[in-house]
N, C-alpha and C positions, 0 to 999 in steps of 0.2 A: 503494500499498500504505499504510495507516494505521500511525503510529507506535505502539510498545507503550504509551505513556502515554494514547493515544485508547482503547485497548481496555479500560481498568480499569472495573470496575463500582463505583458508589457505596456507600459502607459503609451508609448509611441504607437504600438499596434492599435491600441484602442481609439487614439486621436485620429489615425488614418481611417479606421473603420466607422467612426463616427461622422467625419467629413464625406467620406465615399457614399455612406448610406444616405445622408441628407441631399447629396447631389443627385444620387439615383432617383430619390422620391421627387425631386424637382422636374428632372428630365422625364420621368415616367408620367407625371400629371400634365407636363406640358405636350407631350408627343399623343397622349391618349384622345383628344379630341380630333386631331388630325387623322389618326388612324380610323376612329369611328366614322369620320366624314368619307374617307378613301373606301372603306369596306362598304358603306351604306350607298354610295353614288358611283363607284367605278368598278364594281365586282359584279356585274350582270351575269357573267359567264359561270360564277361560282354557284349559283343557285341558292339552296338552303344550307350549304355548307358555310357560307358567310356568318350565319348565326352561331355556329359552333366556333368560328374563330373569334367573334365578339365574345362568347362564353369564356374561351380559354384566356383571352386577354383580360377580361375583367378579373379573373381569379389570379393571374399573375400580378396584376396591379394590386390586388389585395394582399398578397405576399411582399411586395415590395413596400407597401403602406406600413405593414406590421414591422418590418425589419428597419424601416426609415424612421418611424415615429418611436418605437419602443426601444429599438437598439439592443436586442437581446445578445447577451455574450455566453456562450455554452462552455462549461468548463468540464474538460475530460482529463482522465479516464472515469472519474467519478460522475454521478448523474447529478448535475446541477447547473446553475446558471444564475446570471443576475443582468438588471437592466441598465443601460447608460443612456438612455434617451430622456425624454422631458421629465419622467417619473423617477429618475435615479435617485434624489434626496428622499423620497417617500416610498420607494419601491420596497415591498416586503413580499411575503410568500404569496398572498392573493394576487398581486399585481403580476407576478412572475407566472403564475398558473395560468391567470387569463391570457397573458401574451403568448404562452405556450399552447393554450387550446386555440386560440385565434390563428396561430401559425400552422398548427396542424391542420385546422379546418381548411384554410386557403390551401395548404399543399395537397390535401386529399381532392379539393375541388379542381386545382390545376392539373392534378395528374388525371382525374378523370376527363377534364376538358381536353387535354391532348389525345388521351385514348378514344374518345368519341369522335374528334376530329379526324383523327387518322383512320378510325373505322368507317366513317361515313365517305371520306374521300376514297378509300379503297373499294367501298360499295359502289360508288358512283363509276368508278373506272370499270368495274366488273359490268355494271349496267350498260355503260355506253360501249363497251366492248362487245356486247351481244348484238348490237344493231350493225356495226361495221367491225368485221374481224380485221384489225390493221396488220396481223402477222400475214393474212391471205391477200393483203391489197397489193397486187403487183403494179398496178397501173396509177396508183395514188388517187384514183377517182371513185373507189368504192366497188369496183368490181373485183371478183374473186380471181384467182389464178386457175386457169384450166389444169388437170391433171397432167396432160401432154405437154403443155407450155413450159419451157425452160426458164427457170428464173434467172439463172446466171448464164450468160454467154461468156464463155473464157476462149480467148485466142492463145494458142501455143505458139511461141516464137522461138525460134532456134538460135 
């Protein structure tokens, strides 16, 4: 078991973490409306998958918000942590548990969002592939290859 002195985190690392997480929250909140505008107006070909992308983006914004506002510091190898965000001076066990629960919920939501987005996009690929089999499309115009037609014409030169 490591001694308590070995578990302490460097003050310089905590300062960089605090600055970095604040900058990331500002950037995420400034880019989020632009992303929503682009997905809503410029993504006609995506169909209903754009709603999955928005869902995934909202969950990732939630993770970024929890990390940027509370700034949790996880202490390993023991199971523990503390907050260095705006609740640093009055952060106790309750605040740390609330932060951990919010981070867990947002992480599960983001993981499900990525999974559902990938699942739906794969399903769309399979469904669109059933209409026109691109592997059998020799002419590039949706017509299938004849069994007798050679796909590759190879000239052997000596």
